C-alpha positions in Angstrom: 77.6 -21.5 -15.7 74.1 -23.0 -16.4 72.8 -22.4 -19.2 69.6 -23.2 -21.4 69.5 -24.5 -24.4 65.6 -24.0 -26.0 65.0 -27.5 -28.4 63.4 -25.8 -31.5 63.0 -23.1 -30.3 64.2 -21.3 -32.9 60.9 -22.5 -35.6 58.8 -21.4 -33.7 59.8 -17.9 -32.6 59.7 -18.4 -36.6 56.2 -19.6 -37.4 55.2 -17.0 -34.3 56.8 -13.7 -36.3 54.9 -14.2 -39.4 52.4 -11.9 -38.5 51.6 -9.3 -41.2 53.3 -5.8 -40.4 51.1 -3.5 -37.8 49.4 -0.7 -38.0 49.0 1.1 -34.7 47.2 3.8 -33.5 47.3 4.8 -29.6 44.8 6.5 -27.9 46.1 7.6 -24.3 44.3 9.0 -21.6 44.7 10.5 -18.3 43.9 7.6 -16.2 46.2 4.8 -16.8 44.0 3.6 -20.0 44.8 3.8 -23.5 42.5 2.3 -26.9 44.5 0.7 -28.4 44.1 0.3 -32.3 46.3 -2.8 -34.3 45.8 -3.6 -38.0 47.5 -6.3 -39.9 46.7 -7.4 -42.8 46.1 -11.7 -43.0 46.4 -14.4 -45.3 42.9 -16.1 -44.7 42.2 -19.6 -45.2 38.0 -20.9 -45.8 36.8 -22.1 -42.7 37.6 -22.0 -38.8 40.9 -21.0 -37.7 43.3 -20.2 -35.2 44.8 -16.4 -36.1 47.8 -15.6 -33.6 48.3 -11.7 -32.6 51.8 -11.8 -31.0 53.3 -8.1 -29.0 49.7 -7.4 -27.6 49.6 -5.2 -24.4 51.0 -7.3 -21.8 48.4 -5.7 -20.1 45.3 -6.0 -21.8 41.8 -5.8 -20.5 41.1 -9.3 -21.7 37.6 -8.4 -21.6 37.4 -5.1 -23.9 39.0 -7.4 -26.9 37.5 -6.6 -30.3 38.5 -8.2 -33.4 36.7 -6.2 -37.2 37.4 -8.1 -40.4 35.1 -8.7 -43.5 33.6 -12.1 -43.8 34.8 -13.0 -40.5 33.6 -14.4 -37.4 34.8 -15.1 -34.3 34.5 -17.6 -32.2 37.0 -17.7 -28.9 39.7 -15.4 -28.0 42.2 -16.3 -25.3 45.2 -14.0 -24.1 48.2 -15.8 -23.4 50.6 -13.9 -21.5 53.0 -17.0 -19.2 56.2 -15.2 -21.3 59.2 -17.7 -21.9 62.0 -17.3 -19.7 64.8 -20.1 -18.3 62.7 -20.5 -14.8 59.0 -21.2 -16.4 60.5 -23.5 -18.7 61.6 -25.3 -16.0 58.6 -25.2 -14.0 56.5 -26.5 -16.8 58.6 -29.5 -16.7 58.0 -30.4 -13.7 57.3 -34.3 -13.8 58.5 -34.4 -17.2 61.8 -36.2 -18.4 64.8 -33.8 -19.7 68.8 -33.9 -21.1 71.4 -32.3 -18.8 74.3 -31.7 -20.6 77.8 -31.5 -18.8 80.7 -30.3 -19.9 83.7 -31.4 -18.5 85.9 -27.6 -17.8 88.9 -29.9 -18.2 88.8 -31.2 -21.6 85.6 -30.1 -23.0 83.8 -33.2 -23.2 80.1 -33.7 -23.3 78.0 -36.3 -21.1 74.2 -36.2 -21.4 71.8 -38.0 -19.0 68.2 -38.3 -18.8 66.6 -36.3 -15.9 63.0 -36.1 -14.6 62.6 -32.7 -13.0 61.0 -33.7 -9.9 60.1 -29.6 -8.0 61.6 -26.0 -8.9 60.8 -24.4 -5.1 64.1 -22.2 -4.8 65.8 -24.4 -7.4 65.6 -27.9 -9.8 65.4 -30.8 -7.9 66.2 -33.6 -10.6 65.7 -38.0 -10.6 68.5 -39.0 -12.3 68.5 -42.7 -12.6 68.4 -43.8 -8.9 70.1 -41.0 -7.8 68.0 -37.1 -6.5 70.5 -34.2 -7.5 69.6 -30.8 -7.2 70.8 -28.4 -10.3 72.7 -25.8 -9.4 75.0 -22.3 -10.3 78.1 -24.1 -9.2 80.3 -23.2 -12.4 79.8 -25.9 -14.0 78.6 -25.9 -17.5 75.4 -26.9 -17.9 73.0 -27.0 -20.5 69.4 -28.4 -20.2 67.7 -29.3 -22.9 63.6 -29.5 -23.6 62.1 -31.3 -26.6 59.4 -29.0 -27.0 58.0 -25.7 -25.8 55.1 -26.1 -23.6 51.7 -25.1 -24.3 50.5 -21.6 -23.9 54.1 -20.4 -23.1 54.8 -17.9 -25.4 58.2 -15.9 -26.5 55.7 -12.3 -25.9 52.2 -11.3 -24.8 50.3 -13.7 -27.7 46.4 -13.3 -28.2 45.0 -16.2 -30.1 41.8 -15.7 -32.2 38.9 -18.4 -32.8 37.8 -17.2 -36.4 35.4 -18.2 -39.5 35.6 -17.0 -42.7 34.1 -18.6 -46.0 37.1 -16.1 -48.1 40.9 -17.3 -49.7 42.4 -14.0 -49.1 44.3 -11.2 -47.6 42.9 -8.7 -45.8 43.2 -6.6 -43.1 41.9 -6.8 -39.5 41.8 -4.6 -36.9 42.0 -5.9 -33.0 41.1 -3.2 -30.9 41.5 -3.2 -27.2 41.6 -1.3 -24.1 44.7 -1.0 -21.7 46.7 -0.4 -18.9 50.9 0.7 -18.5 50.1 3.3 -20.9 50.0 6.9 -19.5 50.9 10.8 -19.9 51.2 13.5 -18.6 51.5 17.6 -19.0 54.9 19.7 -18.0 55.6 23.2 -18.1 57.9 25.5 -17.8 57.4 29.3 -17.3 60.6 32.2 -17.5 59.7 34.9 -16.3 61.0 39.1 -16.9 59.4 40.7 -13.9 60.8 44.1 -15.2 59.4 43.6 -18.1 56.7 41.6 -17.2 56.9 39.3 -20.2 56.7 34.9 -20.1 58.4 32.6 -21.9 56.0 29.4 -21.6 56.7 25.8 -22.8 54.4 22.6 -23.2 55.6 19.4 -22.1 54.3 16.3 -22.6 55.8 12.9 -20.8 54.8 9.4 -22.1 55.6 6.7 -19.9 55.0 3.1 -21.3 55.1 0.3 -18.7 52.7 -1.6 -20.2 55.0 -4.8 -21.0 55.1 -4.2 -24.3 56.9 -2.1 -27.2 54.3 -0.5 -29.8 56.3 0.5 -32.8 55.8 3.4 -35.1 52.7 4.4 -33.7 50.3 6.5 -34.2 49.8 8.5 -31.1 46.5 10.7 -29.5 46.8 12.0 -25.8 43.0 12.5 -24.3 42.8 15.7 -21.6 39.7 15.3 -20.1 38.1 12.6 -16.7 37.1 10.1 -17.9 34.5 8.5 -16.1 35.9 5.1 -16.3 33.1 3.0 -13.9 34.2 5.2 -10.5 32.1 8.1 -10.7 32.6 11.8 -11.8 32.4 14.1 -8.7 32.7 17.8 -9.4 35.0 19.7 -6.6 36.4 22.9 -7.2 40.0 22.2 -8.2 41.9 24.1 -6.0 44.5 25.5 -8.5 41.5 25.5 -11.6 41.9 29.2 -13.3 41.1 32.2 -11.6 38.4 32.8 -14.5 37.3 29.5 -17.0 38.4 30.3 -20.1 35.7 31.1 -23.1 37.8 30.8 -26.2 37.8 27.7 -28.5 40.5 26.5 -30.4 42.3 24.2 -33.1 42.8 20.8 -31.2 40.7 18.2 -32.1 38.6 17.2 -29.5 36.4 13.9 -28.8 32.5 14.0 -27.0 33.5 16.7 -24.7 37.5 15.9 -24.2 40.8 17.4 -26.4 42.2 15.6 -28.3 46.3 16.0 -28.7 47.6 14.0 -32.0 51.3 13.8 -31.8 53.0 15.5 -34.8 54.5 12.2 -36.4 54.5 8.7 -35.8 56.5 7.1 -32.6 58.0 4.1 -30.8 56.8 3.4 -27.4 59.1 1.3 -26.4 58.0 -0.8 -22.9 59.9 0.9 -19.5 60.8 3.9 -21.7 59.5 7.4 -21.2 60.0 10.0 -23.5 59.3 13.7 -23.3 57.5 15.7 -26.9 56.9 19.2 -27.3 53.6 20.8 -27.7 53.5 24.7 -26.5 55.7 26.9 -26.9 55.1 30.6 -26.4 57.3 33.7 -25.8 56.2 37.7 -25.2 53.2 36.5 -23.0 52.1 39.0 -20.7 52.5 38.3 -17.2 52.5 40.1 -14.0 53.6 39.2 -10.1 51.3 40.0 -7.4 50.5 38.9 -3.8 47.5 36.9 -2.5 45.7 36.8 1.2 43.2 34.9 1.8 41.8 34.9 5.4 39.1 32.5 5.2 38.5 33.2 9.3 37.6 36.4 11.6 41.0 35.5 14.0 43.6 37.7 15.5 47.6 36.9 15.4 50.7 37.5 17.3 52.8 37.4 14.6 51.8 38.6 11.4 52.0 36.3 8.0 53.5 36.0 5.1 52.0 36.3 1.5 51.4 33.9 -1.4 53.0 34.4 -4.7 51.4 34.3 -7.7 52.3 34.9 -11.6 49.6 35.5 -13.7 48.8 35.2 -17.4 45.6 35.1 -20.2 46.0 32.0 -22.1 44.2 33.5 -25.0 45.5 34.2 -28.3 45.8 37.8 -27.6 48.1 36.8 -25.3 50.0 34.7 -28.0 49.2 31.2 -26.5 45.1 30.2 -26.4 45.8 26.8 -26.6 43.6 24.4 -23.9 46.1 23.4 -21.4 46.1 19.9 -20.1 46.4 19.4 -16.1 50.2 19.3 -15.1 53.2 20.6 -13.7 54.0 24.1 -13.8 57.6 25.2 -12.4 58.3 28.8 -12.7 61.6 30.5 -13.4 63.4 33.8 -13.2 66.5 35.2 -14.4 68.8 36.7 -12.2 71.5 39.8 -12.1 73.6 37.7 -14.3 70.1 36.9 -17.4 70.5 33.0 -15.7 66.9 31.4 -14.9 66.8 30.4 -11.6 64.4 28.3 -10.3 62.1 30.5 -8.1 58.9 27.5 -7.3 56.2 25.1 -8.5 52.3 24.8 -8.9 49.7 22.8 -10.0 47.6 23.2 -13.4 44.4 22.4 -13.4 42.6 21.2 -16.8 41.8 23.9 -18.3 40.1 26.0 -21.7 41.7 28.0 -23.8 40.8 32.4 -23.0 41.9 31.1 -19.0 43.2 33.6 -16.3 45.6 31.5 -15.1 47.2 32.4 -11.8 50.1 29.7 -10.5 51.6 30.2 -6.5 54.7 29.9 -6.7 56.1 30.5 -2.8 55.7 32.5 0.0 57.2 36.6 0.5 58.8 37.2 3.9 59.0 41.0 3.0 55.5 41.8 2.6 53.0 40.7 5.3 49.3 40.7 6.8 48.4 40.9 10.4 45.2 40.3 11.1 43.4 41.4 14.8 39.9 41.3 15.7 38.7 44.3 16.7 35.5 43.6 18.1 33.0 41.1 17.9 29.3 40.7 19.3 29.1 38.2 21.8 27.1 35.1 20.9 26.2 33.7 17.1 27.4 36.8 14.8 25.4 35.1 12.0 22.3 36.0 13.8 22.4 40.1 14.4 25.9 40.2 15.0 28.7 42.1 13.7 32.6 41.6 13.7 35.3 44.7 13.5 38.4 43.5 11.9 42.2 45.3 11.0 44.6 44.2 8.6 47.9 45.9 9.3 50.2 44.9 5.9 53.6 45.7 5.5 56.3 46.3 2.4 59.8 46.2 3.7 60.6 46.4 -0.7 62.0 48.9 -1.6 59.3 49.2 -4.2 55.3 48.6 -3.9 53.5 46.1 -2.6 50.2 45.5 -4.2 48.5 42.8 -2.1 45.5 40.9 -3.2 43.3 40.6 -0.7 40.2 38.3 0.3 38.4 38.0 2.7 35.9 34.8 3.5 33.3 33.0 5.8 30.8 35.6 4.8 27.5 33.5 5.5 23.9 33.6 5.1 23.2 37.9 5.2 25.6 40.1 5.3 26.4 44.1 4.8 30.2 45.9 4.4 30.2 48.7 6.7 32.5 51.5 7.3 35.5 49.7 5.5 38.3 51.7 5.3 38.8 51.4 1.9 36.2 50.2 -0.8 35.7 45.9 -1.6 34.7 44.0 -4.3 32.0 41.4 -4.2 34.2 38.6 -5.5 31.3 36.1 -4.7 29.0 35.0 -2.0 30.9 34.8 0.5 33.7 36.5 -0.2 35.2 40.2 -0.1 38.7 41.4 -2.4 40.6 44.1 -1.5 43.3 45.6 -4.1 45.8 46.8 -0.9 48.8 48.9 -2.7 51.5 49.1 0.5 53.6 51.7 0.0 58.2 50.5 0.2 58.7 50.3 3.2 56.3 51.0 5.5 53.2 49.9 5.7 49.4 49.9 5.2 45.9 49.3 7.5 42.9 48.1 6.7 39.7 47.9 8.7 35.7 46.8 7.7 33.1 46.0 10.5 30.9 43.1 8.6 27.2 43.0 10.4 24.7 40.2 9.8 20.9 40.3 10.3 
């Protein structure tokens, strides 16, 4: 078995780990970026010195690093991320001499030779005296002894700061930098009681650390909102934005126009770890199930279409919730006849302020359907002195009534609603909306005509 002995490494590690205790504060944004504030007490000496900060993020953005301390001038900063490993030691030793120690498995006797490392491509190639040898992992106890650790090869990601000061004392120094590899997301669980029309709603924050570094006992804040990282900010309409934007302020802290969520206690973010922390828990939120059908154009269909099943509720203080909800996945459950929660669907939530009216599409109903038919339309362009006459047949195979929220879109230019079998409401300049009540085991027909000037 091939083993590597790192000569004098213990002394070096003691020197590097002599940094003062860290006070860490981390602010994590939505777009794989985080701000790290690392405060340490440093014993400064007058004049110029190099201070090394171990355990910084391996995914640091070097150009964002700043060191703040009283009476300190920063001259140069270096980030060393070439980490110490047996393979790296051999790679750095190419052209240098090392000591090879072999142990006789029969009697335990050791023999040693001085070797020059010629290459480490797919294995170490050594020159020992007049012969060339390949160092293999062939089961024989073998050690490679190095005189020292090569420069810039670190046991941990290290930031070294070349600085100058006039005073000799201990004082706090704050290291600030942006890093990738730290991210968070929100996930929600809703348990819906259809008979009582109540919803139990929980929110969880999922923290993921892929930065290559562990952050012990860190004060952690999460920022909800889309921060511009130089790629520009557009304003596309989110497909699953709240049905109505919120108007309620919330107790959460804000940063500019973003919401800040601070975890209630310090937490250790271990490298390559994912953890969950609860942040919302509301019971008995009034909610209801609705059916929705959106017609994006005027068409006839030979087969009926299913309608979308949605769960609607108010994210308001009056409804026992009323907090800003970060973007995330909402998973809905319903209780069966044995009071067991069963999964019924999921949807994506966009960032939503308090006071919003929420609607989550959880699936498609096969026993409530809509069949569209173009009864008549003008020849040529119906948007110019034309018309279209539509018929929609709503069918319900359930034992209970079904209310379908129906929307007719594609109403461009100047239009008028004519000859509707029941009144419709104008939702916006391009959309009409009807509430169609379909009887149990029955059907309901909606007809209307749209005229364009």
